[in-house]
C-alpha positions in Angstrom: 193.2 0.0 135.6 190.7 2.0 137.7 190.5 4.6 134.9 189.3 2.2 132.1 187.1 -0.9 131.9 189.5 -3.4 130.3 193.2 -3.9 129.8 192.7 -3.7 126.0 191.1 -0.3 126.4 194.1 0.9 128.5 196.6 -0.5 125.9 194.7 1.1 123.0 194.3 4.5 124.7 197.9 4.7 125.9 199.3 3.6 122.5 197.2 6.2 120.7 198.3 9.0 123.1 201.9 7.9 122.9 201.7 8.2 119.1 200.3 11.7 119.6 203.2 12.7 121.9 205.7 11.3 119.4 204.1 13.3 116.6 204.3 16.4 118.8 208.0 16.0 119.3 208.5 15.2 115.6 206.8 18.4 114.4 208.4 20.7 116.9 211.0 22.1 114.5 208.4 22.7 111.8 206.3 25.1 113.9 203.0 23.6 112.9 201.7 23.0 116.5 199.1 20.5 115.3 199.5 18.1 118.2 198.9 18.5 122.0 202.2 18.5 124.0 202.6 16.2 127.0 200.1 17.2 129.8 202.3 16.1 132.7 205.9 16.4 133.6 207.6 13.1 134.4 211.2 12.1 134.9 210.8 9.7 132.0 211.2 10.8 128.4 209.4 7.8 126.9 206.1 8.7 125.2 204.3 5.6 126.5 205.3 6.3 130.1 204.1 9.9 129.7 200.8 8.7 128.2 200.2 6.2 131.1 201.0 8.9 133.6 198.5 11.3 131.9 195.8 8.6 132.1 196.6 7.9 135.8 196.3 11.7 136.6 193.0 12.0 134.6 194.6 14.3 132.1 193.4 12.0 129.3 189.9 10.7 129.8 188.8 7.5 128.0 185.6 7.6 126.1 183.5 5.0 124.4 182.5 5.4 120.8 178.7 5.5 120.4 176.7 3.6 117.8 176.1 6.9 116.0 179.9 7.6 115.7 180.7 4.2 114.4 180.7 3.8 110.7 181.2 0.7 108.6 184.5 1.1 106.8 183.2 -0.8 103.8 180.0 1.3 103.5 181.5 3.7 100.9 183.0 1.0 98.7 181.4 0.0 95.5 181.8 -3.5 94.2 181.6 -4.7 90.6 179.2 -7.4 89.8 180.7 -10.7 88.9 177.6 -11.9 87.1 178.3 -12.7 83.5 
């Protein structure tokens, strides 16, 4: 918890990194190498445990999205007028 400001942020960060680790192992046989491999060696082979260990060892650093990076997901949608 000392690495992040809230429990939600820790859960979100670790889940995102665990998905990246799972994607890395899934694409190993394809030779694409699009994903970053695990950054620490642990006795556990579970992606979430590896992700939490990476966060604890400062291998994955949490960042906050700035207002400039945030974009309204509905900004690009066009709506039809319902006026008759």
